[in-house]
C-alpha positions as a printed Julia matrix, in Angstrom:
87×3 Matrix{Float64}:
 139.44  150.65  90.67
 138.04  151.72  87.31
 136.55  149.46  84.66
 139.61  149.71  82.41
 142.0   148.94  85.27
 139.79  146.04  86.43
 139.84  144.43  82.97
 143.59  144.93  82.63
 144.12  143.4   86.09
 142.13  140.3   85.06
 144.26  139.93  81.94
 147.49  140.47  83.9
 146.36  137.76  86.32
 146.36  135.34  83.37
 142.64  135.23  82.62
 141.3   135.07  79.1
 137.9   136.72  78.88
 134.91  137.26  76.64
 132.19  139.89  76.9
 129.79  137.76  78.91
 132.38  136.73  81.49
 133.11  140.31  82.57
 129.58  141.64  82.97
 129.76  140.81  86.68
 132.64  143.32  87.08
 130.67  146.05  85.33
 131.94  145.85  81.77
 129.05  145.56  79.34
 131.05  146.62  76.29
 134.35  144.72  76.49
 135.35  145.4   72.89
 135.39  149.13  73.66
 137.52  148.63  76.76
 140.0   146.52  74.79
 140.0   149.14  72.04
 140.85  151.86  74.57
 143.7   149.81  75.99
 145.01  149.09  72.49
 144.58  152.53  70.93
 145.28  154.81  73.89
 147.98  152.73  75.6
 149.49  150.74  72.73
 148.75  147.29  74.15
 148.35  144.24  71.93
 145.84  141.5   72.72
 145.34  137.99  71.43
 141.87  137.55  69.95
 140.16  134.23  69.26
 136.61  133.78  68.01
 134.52  131.29  69.96
 130.9   130.25  70.24
 129.09  130.34  73.56
 125.57  129.18  74.44
 122.92  131.88  74.47
 119.66  132.05  76.4
 117.66  130.97  73.36
 119.34  127.57  73.1
 121.62  128.57  70.24
 125.19  129.75  69.95
 126.58  133.29  69.89
 129.98  134.19  68.42
 132.19  136.29  70.67
 135.86  137.13  70.88
 138.0   135.78  73.72
 140.74  138.25  74.67
 144.02  137.44  76.38
 147.3   139.17  77.04
 150.27  137.71  75.15
 153.36  136.94  77.22
 155.43  139.52  75.35
 152.98  142.24  76.41
 152.91  141.55  80.16
 155.65  144.02  81.15
 154.1   146.9   79.2
 150.64  146.02  80.49
 151.93  146.1   84.08
 153.33  149.58  83.45
 149.98  150.73  82.03
 148.17  149.24  85.02
 150.4   151.2   87.42
 149.73  154.36  85.42
 145.97  153.77  85.51
 146.04  153.19  89.27
 148.1   156.35  89.79
 145.67  158.42  87.69
 142.63  156.82  89.26
 141.31  155.85  85.84
C-alpha cells in the first residue's frame, strides 16, 4: 500500500492524526500528503491546531487532521481508486 493510501486508510478508520503520529508509517511530510488528497482528489479535511511536546522540553504547534463524516463516502471511493491504481 502506498503512503497516500495508508494515510487515507488511517483517516477512514476514524483516526485523527498529526505529522509526528504518522512517521512510523513512513510519512514524514503529512501536510503534503493531505494537500495531494485535497487538491488531486477533492477531499476535504478537518484541521485543528494543537501543541505537542518536543524533544527540547517545549511545545511545537502542529495541525491535527481528520476526515469529516460527510466526506467518508467520497474518501472510500478515492481509497478504492488508489488501491486499484497501486498508488
